[in-house]
C-alpha positions as a Markdown table, in Angstrom:
| # | Residue | x | y | z |
|---|---|---|---|---|
| 1 | Unk | 82.4 | 140.3 | 20.3 |
| 2 | Unk | 86.1 | 140.4 | 21.6 |
| 3 | Unk | 87.6 | 137.3 | 21.4 |
| 4 | Unk | 89.3 | 137.6 | 25.0 |
| 5 | Unk | 85.9 | 138.8 | 26.2 |
| 6 | Unk | 84.2 | 135.8 | 24.7 |
| 7 | Unk | 86.4 | 133.6 | 26.6 |
| 8 | Unk | 86.1 | 135.1 | 29.8 |
| 9 | Unk | 82.3 | 135.2 | 29.4 |
| 10 | Unk | 82.6 | 131.4 | 28.7 |
| 11 | Unk | 84.6 | 130.8 | 31.7 |
| 12 | Unk | 82.5 | 132.2 | 34.0 |
| 13 | Unk | 79.6 | 130.3 | 32.7 |
| 14 | Unk | 81.3 | 126.7 | 32.9 |
| 15 | Unk | 82.4 | 127.7 | 36.2 |
| 16 | Unk | 79.0 | 128.6 | 37.5 |
| 17 | Unk | 77.4 | 125.2 | 36.1 |
| 18 | Unk | 80.4 | 123.3 | 37.8 |
| 19 | Unk | 79.7 | 125.4 | 41.1 |
| 20 | Unk | 75.7 | 124.4 | 40.7 |
| 21 | Unk | 76.7 | 120.9 | 39.9 |
| 22 | Unk | 79.1 | 120.6 | 42.9 |
| 23 | Unk | 76.9 | 122.5 | 45.4 |
| 24 | Unk | 74.9 | 120.0 | 47.6 |
| 25 | Unk | 71.4 | 119.7 | 47.1 |
| 26 | Unk | 68.5 | 118.0 | 49.0 |
| 27 | Unk | 69.0 | 114.5 | 50.1 |
| 28 | Unk | 67.5 | 111.9 | 47.9 |
| 29 | Unk | 64.7 | 109.5 | 49.7 |
| 30 | Unk | 67.3 | 107.0 | 49.8 |
| 31 | Unk | 69.5 | 109.0 | 51.9 |
| 32 | Unk | 67.2 | 110.0 | 54.2 |
| 33 | Unk | 66.3 | 107.9 | 57.6 |
| 34 | Unk | 63.1 | 106.2 | 57.9 |
| 35 | Unk | 60.8 | 108.0 | 60.0 |
| 36 | Unk | 58.6 | 106.2 | 62.5 |
| 37 | Unk | 56.1 | 107.5 | 64.8 |
| 38 | Unk | 55.9 | 106.4 | 68.5 |
| 39 | Unk | 53.2 | 107.7 | 70.6 |
| 40 | Unk | 52.7 | 106.8 | 74.6 |
| 41 | Unk | 50.8 | 108.3 | 76.8 |
| 42 | Unk | 53.5 | 108.3 | 79.5 |
| 43 | Unk | 55.1 | 111.9 | 80.1 |
| 44 | Unk | 59.0 | 112.4 | 79.7 |
| 45 | Unk | 59.6 | 112.1 | 83.2 |
| 46 | Unk | 57.9 | 108.9 | 83.8 |
| 47 | Unk | 60.3 | 106.1 | 84.6 |
| 48 | Unk | 58.3 | 104.1 | 82.1 |
| 49 | Unk | 59.6 | 106.4 | 79.6 |
| 50 | Unk | 63.1 | 106.8 | 80.8 |
| 51 | Unk | 63.8 | 103.2 | 81.6 |
| 52 | Unk | 61.8 | 101.4 | 79.0 |
| 53 | Unk | 60.4 | 103.3 | 75.9 |
| 54 | Unk | 63.4 | 105.8 | 75.5 |
| 55 | Unk | 65.9 | 103.3 | 75.5 |
| 56 | Unk | 64.3 | 101.1 | 73.4 |
| 57 | Unk | 63.9 | 103.5 | 70.9 |
| 58 | Unk | 67.7 | 104.6 | 71.2 |
| 59 | Unk | 68.8 | 101.0 | 70.8 |
| 60 | Unk | 66.6 | 100.1 | 67.5 |
| 61 | Unk | 68.1 | 103.8 | 66.0 |
| 62 | Unk | 71.8 | 102.9 | 67.1 |
| 63 | Unk | 71.6 | 99.6 | 65.8 |
| 64 | Unk | 70.1 | 100.6 | 62.4 |
| 65 | Unk | 73.1 | 103.3 | 62.2 |
| 66 | Unk | 71.2 | 106.4 | 61.3 |
| 67 | Unk | 68.9 | 104.9 | 58.9 |
| 68 | Unk | 65.9 | 105.0 | 61.6 |
| 69 | Unk | 64.5 | 107.6 | 63.0 |
| 70 | Unk | 61.8 | 107.2 | 65.7 |
| 71 | Unk | 59.8 | 110.3 | 66.4 |
| 72 | Unk | 58.5 | 110.2 | 69.9 |
| 73 | Unk | 55.3 | 111.6 | 71.2 |
| 74 | Unk | 55.1 | 111.3 | 74.8 |
| 75 | Unk | 52.3 | 112.4 | 77.1 |
| 76 | Unk | 49.3 | 111.6 | 75.0 |
| 77 | Unk | 50.3 | 114.4 | 72.4 |
| 78 | Unk | 49.7 | 112.5 | 69.3 |
| 79 | Unk | 47.1 | 109.7 | 70.4 |
| 80 | Unk | 45.6 | 109.3 | 73.7 |
| 81 | Unk | 45.9 | 106.3 | 75.8 |
| 82 | Unk | 42.5 | 104.7 | 75.3 |
| 83 | Unk | 42.8 | 105.3 | 71.5 |
| 84 | Unk | 46.6 | 103.9 | 71.1 |
| 85 | Unk | 45.3 | 100.4 | 69.8 |
| 86 | Unk | 43.1 | 101.6 | 67.0 |
| 87 | Unk | 45.5 | 104.2 | 66.3 |
| 88 | Unk | 48.6 | 101.6 | 65.4 |
| 89 | Unk | 46.3 | 99.1 | 63.9 |
| 90 | Unk | 45.1 | 101.7 | 61.5 |
| 91 | Unk | 48.4 | 103.5 | 60.8 |
| 92 | Unk | 47.5 | 106.8 | 62.4 |
| 93 | Unk | 51.0 | 106.1 | 64.3 |
| 94 | Unk | 53.7 | 103.5 | 63.5 |
| 95 | Unk | 54.2 | 102.6 | 66.8 |
| 96 | Unk | 52.3 | 102.9 | 70.4 |
| 97 | Unk | 52.3 | 102.2 | 73.8 |
| 98 | Unk | 49.0 | 100.2 | 74.6 |
| 99 | Unk | 47.4 | 99.9 | 78.1 |
| 100 | Unk | 44.7 | 96.9 | 78.0 |
| 101 | Unk | 43.1 | 98.1 | 81.0 |
| 102 | Unk | 42.2 | 101.2 | 79.3 |
| 103 | Unk | 40.0 | 99.2 | 76.9 |
| 104 | Unk | 38.0 | 97.2 | 79.0 |
| 105 | Unk | 36.8 | 94.0 | 77.8 |
| 106 | Unk | 39.0 | 94.3 | 74.6 |
| 107 | Unk | 41.8 | 92.3 | 75.7 |
| 108 | Unk | 40.4 | 89.7 | 78.1 |
| 109 | Unk | 43.4 | 87.1 | 78.3 |
| 110 | Unk | 46.0 | 90.0 | 78.6 |
| 111 | Unk | 44.5 | 91.3 | 81.8 |
| 112 | Unk | 46.2 | 88.2 | 83.4 |
| 113 | Unk | 49.1 | 90.6 | 83.6 |
| 114 | Unk | 47.0 | 92.9 | 86.0 |
| 115 | Unk | 45.7 | 90.3 | 88.6 |
| 116 | Unk | 46.9 | 91.0 | 92.2 |
| 117 | Unk | 50.0 | 89.6 | 93.7 |
| 118 | Unk | 50.7 | 87.8 | 90.5 |
| 119 | Unk | 54.3 | 89.4 | 90.0 |
| 120 | Unk | 57.0 | 90.2 | 92.8 |
| 121 | Unk | 58.5 | 92.6 | 90.3 |
| 122 | Unk | 58.8 | 94.3 | 86.9 |
| 123 | Unk | 61.6 | 92.0 | 85.7 |
| 124 | Unk | 59.4 | 89.2 | 86.5 |
| 125 | Unk | 56.3 | 90.7 | 84.9 |
| 126 | Unk | 58.1 | 91.3 | 82.0 |
| 127 | Unk | 59.5 | 87.5 | 81.4 |
| 128 | Unk | 56.4 | 86.1 | 82.2 |
| 129 | Unk | 54.1 | 88.7 | 80.1 |
| 130 | Unk | 56.0 | 88.7 | 77.0 |
| 131 | Unk | 55.8 | 84.9 | 76.8 |
| 132 | Unk | 52.3 | 84.9 | 77.5 |
| 133 | Unk | 51.0 | 87.4 | 75.2 |
| 134 | Unk | 53.1 | 85.9 | 72.5 |
| 135 | Unk | 51.8 | 82.3 | 73.0 |
| 136 | Unk | 48.2 | 83.5 | 73.7 |
| 137 | Unk | 47.3 | 87.0 | 72.3 |
| 138 | Unk | 49.6 | 87.8 | 69.4 |
| 139 | Unk | 47.3 | 86.1 | 67.0 |
| 140 | Unk | 44.2 | 86.6 | 68.6 |
| 141 | Unk | 43.6 | 89.8 | 70.6 |
| 142 | Unk | 46.6 | 91.8 | 69.2 |
| 143 | Unk | 46.3 | 90.1 | 65.7 |
| 144 | Unk | 46.0 | 93.5 | 63.9 |
| 145 | Unk | 49.3 | 94.8 | 65.4 |
| 146 | Unk | 52.8 | 93.4 | 65.8 |
| 147 | Unk | 53.8 | 93.0 | 69.2 |
| 148 | Unk | 57.3 | 94.3 | 70.2 |
| 149 | Unk | 58.4 | 94.6 | 73.7 |
| 150 | Unk | 56.5 | 94.5 | 77.2 |
| 151 | Unk | 56.8 | 97.5 | 78.8 |
| 152 | Unk | 56.1 | 96.3 | 82.5 |
| 153 | Unk | 56.6 | 98.8 | 85.5 |
| 154 | Unk | 57.1 | 97.7 | 89.2 |
| 155 | Unk | 54.6 | 96.2 | 91.5 |
| 156 | Unk | 52.4 | 98.9 | 93.0 |
| 157 | Unk | 53.0 | 100.1 | 96.7 |
| 158 | Unk | 50.3 | 101.9 | 99.1 |
| 159 | Unk | 50.8 | 105.6 | 99.3 |
| 160 | Unk | 48.2 | 107.5 | 101.2 |
| 161 | Unk | 47.2 | 110.2 | 103.8 |
| 162 | Unk | 46.2 | 107.1 | 106.1 |
| 163 | Unk | 48.1 | 104.7 | 107.7 |
| 164 | Unk | 47.8 | 101.0 | 106.5 |
| 165 | Unk | 49.7 | 98.5 | 108.4 |
| 166 | Unk | 47.1 | 95.5 | 108.5 |
| 167 | Unk | 44.2 | 94.5 | 105.7 |
| 168 | Unk | 41.6 | 95.7 | 108.3 |
| 169 | Unk | 42.8 | 99.4 | 107.9 |
| 170 | Unk | 41.5 | 99.5 | 104.6 |
| 171 | Unk | 38.0 | 99.2 | 105.6 |
| 172 | Unk | 36.0 | 102.5 | 104.7 |
| 173 | Unk | 38.9 | 104.1 | 102.8 |
| 174 | Unk | 38.7 | 105.9 | 99.5 |
| 175 | Unk | 41.4 | 104.2 | 97.0 |
| 176 | Unk | 42.2 | 105.6 | 93.9 |
| 177 | Unk | 41.7 | 102.8 | 91.0 |
| 178 | Unk | 41.9 | 103.1 | 87.0 |
| 179 | Unk | 40.8 | 99.9 | 85.3 |
| 180 | Unk | 38.4 | 96.9 | 86.1 |
| 181 | Unk | 40.7 | 94.6 | 87.6 |
| 182 | Unk | 42.2 | 97.4 | 90.0 |
| 183 | Unk | 38.9 | 98.4 | 91.1 |
| 184 | Unk | 38.3 | 95.1 | 91.9 |
| 185 | Unk | 41.3 | 94.5 | 94.0 |
| 186 | Unk | 40.7 | 97.7 | 96.2 |
| 187 | Unk | 37.2 | 96.4 | 96.8 |
| 188 | Unk | 38.7 | 93.0 | 97.7 |
| 189 | Unk | 40.7 | 94.6 | 100.2 |
| 190 | Unk | 38.0 | 96.3 | 101.9 |
| 191 | Unk | 38.2 | 100.0 | 100.3 |
| 192 | Unk | 36.1 | 101.9 | 97.9 |
| 193 | Unk | 37.4 | 102.1 | 94.5 |
| 194 | Unk | 37.5 | 105.9 | 93.0 |
| 195 | Unk | 38.5 | 106.4 | 89.4 |
| 196 | Unk | 40.9 | 108.9 | 89.2 |
| 197 | Unk | 43.4 | 109.5 | 86.4 |
| 198 | Unk | 47.3 | 109.5 | 86.9 |
| 199 | Unk | 47.5 | 113.2 | 86.0 |
| 200 | Unk | 44.9 | 114.1 | 88.7 |
| 201 | Unk | 46.0 | 111.9 | 91.3 |
| 202 | Unk | 48.0 | 114.3 | 93.2 |
| 203 | Unk | 45.5 | 116.7 | 93.3 |
| 204 | Unk | 42.8 | 114.3 | 94.3 |
| 205 | Unk | 45.0 | 113.4 | 97.3 |
| 206 | Unk | 45.8 | 116.9 | 98.3 |
| 207 | Unk | 41.5 | 117.9 | 98.4 |
| 208 | Unk | 41.2 | 114.3 | 100.0 |
| 209 | Unk | 39.0 | 113.0 | 97.2 |
| 210 | Unk | 40.7 | 109.7 | 97.8 |
| 211 | Unk | 42.8 | 108.7 | 100.9 |
| 212 | Unk | 45.4 | 106.6 | 99.2 |
| 213 | Unk | 46.7 | 105.0 | 96.3 |
| 214 | Unk | 48.7 | 102.1 | 94.8 |
| 215 | Unk | 51.6 | 103.4 | 92.8 |
| 216 | Unk | 55.2 | 102.6 | 92.3 |
| 217 | Unk | 57.8 | 104.8 | 94.0 |
| 218 | Unk | 59.1 | 106.1 | 90.8 |
| 219 | Unk | 55.9 | 107.3 | 89.8 |
| 220 | Unk | 55.1 | 108.8 | 93.0 |
| 221 | Unk | 58.5 | 111.2 | 92.3 |
| 222 | Unk | 57.3 | 112.0 | 88.7 |
| 223 | Unk | 53.9 | 112.7 | 89.3 |
| 224 | Unk | 54.1 | 114.4 | 93.0 |
| 225 | Unk | 52.3 | 111.7 | 95.0 |
| 226 | Unk | 54.9 | 111.8 | 97.3 |
| 227 | Unk | 54.5 | 115.4 | 98.2 |
| 228 | Unk | 50.5 | 115.0 | 99.3 |
| 229 | Unk | 51.1 | 111.7 | 101.2 |
| 230 | Unk | 52.6 | 110.6 | 104.4 |
| 231 | Unk | 52.4 | 107.0 | 104.6 |
| 232 | Unk | 53.9 | 104.1 | 102.8 |
| 233 | Unk | 53.3 | 100.2 | 102.7 |
| 234 | Unk | 55.6 | 98.2 | 100.8 |
| 235 | Unk | 53.8 | 95.0 | 99.7 |
| 236 | Unk | 54.2 | 94.4 | 96.0 |
| 237 | Unk | 50.4 | 94.6 | 95.4 |
| 238 | Unk | 49.7 | 94.0 | 91.7 |
| 239 | Unk | 52.0 | 94.9 | 88.4 |
| 240 | Unk | 50.9 | 97.2 | 85.7 |
| 241 | Unk | 52.2 | 95.6 | 82.1 |
| 242 | Unk | 52.1 | 97.9 | 79.0 |
| 243 | Unk | 52.7 | 96.5 | 75.5 |
| 244 | Unk | 54.7 | 98.4 | 72.7 |
| 245 | Unk | 53.1 | 97.3 | 69.5 |
| 246 | Unk | 53.8 | 98.4 | 65.7 |
| 247 | Unk | 51.7 | 99.0 | 62.6 |
| 248 | Unk | 52.0 | 95.8 | 60.6 |
| 249 | Unk | 52.4 | 97.8 | 57.2 |
| 250 | Unk | 54.8 | 100.1 | 58.6 |
| 251 | Unk | 56.8 | 96.9 | 59.6 |
| 252 | Unk | 56.5 | 95.3 | 56.4 |
| 253 | Unk | 57.5 | 98.4 | 54.3 |
| 254 | Unk | 60.9 | 98.2 | 56.2 |
| 255 | Unk | 63.8 | 96.9 | 54.4 |
| 256 | Unk | 64.7 | 93.2 | 55.6 |
| 257 | Unk | 67.6 | 94.1 | 57.6 |
| 258 | Unk | 65.9 | 96.9 | 59.6 |
| 259 | Unk | 63.3 | 94.3 | 60.2 |
| 260 | Unk | 65.7 | 92.0 | 61.6 |
| 261 | Unk | 66.9 | 94.8 | 64.0 |
| 262 | Unk | 63.5 | 95.7 | 65.2 |
| 263 | Unk | 62.9 | 91.6 | 66.0 |
| 264 | Unk | 66.2 | 91.5 | 67.8 |
| 265 | Unk | 64.6 | 94.1 | 70.2 |
| 266 | Unk | 61.5 | 92.3 | 70.2 |
| 267 | Unk | 62.6 | 89.4 | 72.2 |
| 268 | Unk | 62.0 | 88.3 | 76.0 |
| 269 | Unk | 65.5 | 88.9 | 76.6 |
| 270 | Unk | 65.0 | 92.5 | 75.4 |
| 271 | Unk | 62.0 | 93.0 | 77.5 |
| 272 | Unk | 63.7 | 91.5 | 80.5 |
| 273 | Unk | 66.8 | 93.7 | 79.9 |
| 274 | Unk | 64.4 | 97.0 | 79.9 |
| 275 | Unk | 62.1 | 95.8 | 83.0 |
| 276 | Unk | 65.5 | 95.4 | 85.2 |
| 277 | Unk | 66.6 | 98.8 | 84.3 |
| 278 | Unk | 63.1 | 100.0 | 85.5 |
| 279 | Unk | 63.7 | 97.9 | 88.9 |
| 280 | Unk | 67.1 | 99.8 | 89.2 |
| 281 | Unk | 65.3 | 103.3 | 88.8 |
| 282 | Unk | 62.4 | 102.0 | 91.3 |
| 283 | Unk | 64.8 | 101.3 | 93.9 |
| 284 | Unk | 66.5 | 104.5 | 93.7 |
| 285 | Unk | 63.0 | 106.2 | 93.9 |
| 286 | Unk | 62.5 | 104.4 | 96.9 |
| 287 | Unk | 65.8 | 105.6 | 98.5 |
| 288 | Unk | 64.9 | 109.4 | 97.5 |
| 289 | Unk | 61.5 | 108.8 | 99.1 |
| 290 | Unk | 63.1 | 107.7 | 102.4 |
| 291 | Unk | 65.3 | 110.3 | 102.4 |
| 292 | Unk | 62.5 | 112.8 | 102.0 |
| 293 | Unk | 60.4 | 111.2 | 104.8 |
| 294 | Unk | 63.1 | 111.6 | 107.2 |
| 295 | Unk | 63.5 | 115.1 | 106.3 |
| 296 | Unk | 60.1 | 116.5 | 106.6 |
| 297 | Unk | 59.2 | 114.0 | 109.6 |
| 298 | Unk | 56.6 | 111.3 | 108.0 |
| 299 | Unk | 56.5 | 107.8 | 109.5 |
| 300 | Unk | 58.8 | 105.4 | 108.5 |
| 301 | Unk | 57.9 | 102.7 | 105.7 |
| 302 | Unk | 55.9 | 99.8 | 106.6 |
| 303 | Unk | 57.0 | 96.7 | 104.9 |
| 304 | Unk | 54.5 | 93.9 | 105.1 |
| 305 | Unk | 55.6 | 90.9 | 106.5 |
| 306 | Unk | 55.0 | 87.4 | 104.9 |
| 307 | Unk | 52.0 | 86.6 | 107.1 |
| 308 | Unk | 50.4 | 90.0 | 106.7 |
| 309 | Unk | 50.9 | 90.0 | 102.9 |
| 310 | Unk | 49.5 | 86.4 | 102.5 |
| 311 | Unk | 46.2 | 87.8 | 104.0 |
| 312 | Unk | 46.0 | 90.6 | 101.5 |
| 313 | Unk | 46.8 | 87.9 | 98.7 |
| 314 | Unk | 44.2 | 85.5 | 100.2 |
| 315 | Unk | 41.5 | 88.4 | 100.2 |
| 316 | Unk | 42.4 | 89.2 | 96.6 |
| 317 | Unk | 41.7 | 85.3 | 95.3 |
| 318 | Unk | 38.1 | 86.2 | 94.7 |
| 319 | Unk | 39.6 | 88.4 | 91.8 |
| 320 | Unk | 41.3 | 85.9 | 90.3 |
| 321 | Unk | 38.3 | 83.7 | 90.6 |
| 322 | Unk | 36.3 | 86.1 | 89.1 |
| 323 | Unk | 38.5 | 86.6 | 86.2 |
| 324 | Unk | 38.9 | 82.8 | 85.3 |
| 325 | Unk | 35.1 | 82.7 | 85.6 |
| 326 | Unk | 34.5 | 85.7 | 83.0 |
| 327 | Unk | 37.0 | 83.9 | 80.7 |
| 328 | Unk | 35.0 | 80.7 | 80.8 |
| 329 | Unk | 31.9 | 82.5 | 80.1 |
| 330 | Unk | 33.6 | 84.2 | 76.8 |
| 331 | Unk | 34.9 | 80.9 | 75.9 |
| 332 | Unk | 38.4 | 81.5 | 76.7 |
| 333 | Unk | 41.3 | 79.5 | 78.6 |
| 334 | Unk | 41.6 | 81.9 | 81.6 |
| 335 | Unk | 42.3 | 78.7 | 83.8 |
| 336 | Unk | 45.0 | 77.5 | 81.3 |
| 337 | Unk | 46.7 | 80.8 | 80.9 |
| 338 | Unk | 46.7 | 81.6 | 84.7 |
| 339 | Unk | 48.3 | 78.5 | 85.6 |
| 340 | Unk | 50.7 | 78.8 | 82.9 |
| 341 | Unk | 51.6 | 82.3 | 84.2 |
| 342 | Unk | 52.0 | 80.9 | 88.0 |
| 343 | Unk | 54.3 | 77.9 | 86.3 |
| 344 | Unk | 56.5 | 80.6 | 84.3 |
| 345 | Unk | 56.7 | 83.2 | 87.4 |
| 346 | Unk | 58.5 | 80.2 | 89.0 |
| 347 | Unk | 60.6 | 79.5 | 86.1 |
| 348 | Unk | 61.6 | 83.1 | 85.8 |
| 349 | Unk | 62.9 | 82.9 | 89.3 |
| 350 | Unk | 65.3 | 80.4 | 88.0 |
| 351 | Unk | 66.1 | 83.3 | 85.3 |
| 352 | Unk | 67.1 | 85.9 | 87.7 |
């Protein structure tokens, strides 16, 4: 072979090797972010998603500097709400939003957070529920998972096709309910509970399957409830507290510094921040509904006086007593938890 041709071929081969060596290849496992699946039944437009779930996931990703990627599955697309606890406990998903009311009897002590007139707003609910569940439920009812934050939404208001200004107006009305305690609350107020899912609520109201519901103002915007109701009564009837939990094995596999980040966003202070953000969204939603009602000629809001609200609260005391008695029958410290909750509510007022 010609000497010059041999040199040229050799240069081409060497250059080719250098090019291949320099070309970017697939990222090594160490360079790829840790991917964690996050399942929640709330749809993307829900205030729960916008104020709490998305910000929480974003904050962890940002704090981890790109080393963690939380893959969100809203609207129950990965796991349906009633199956969320089992899914996160067994590792079907890494993180999940849990609704105790969708699992009747399974989380008895956690149900204290659903009692009517327990919390005045979502921030108080977040502060108190976080402390209660860490103290009484993390190592018992939720022992198979690792609790992160509480995800409370604002206390429910009445929205319906019939006016409710005083307690007696509920007599004979069909009110949507979801969950055992909510059904008991509806009955205590004098109405008939009708089990209707959130996704079907607007249609049920429109077709007069139910006369009204207890819902947040933000939720009524997201799910179209404001469009099929004319009357609103603000009384902060009862709260709704969800929990964000993580699979224990998924957490234990994380590097120590990433575990530390997750725990920094699993405090009562973190819950309080996200719950406060939900309150801001709820207030904005109320203003939007007021504007809508004025535009279409709906009656103005009814805001319960303290006297009237106390009548509703007194009517619901039986729901509290029934829950305490049920806990006693199960050998659980219901009365102690309830008293603790009430004390913590007063303390939370001082933190606000």
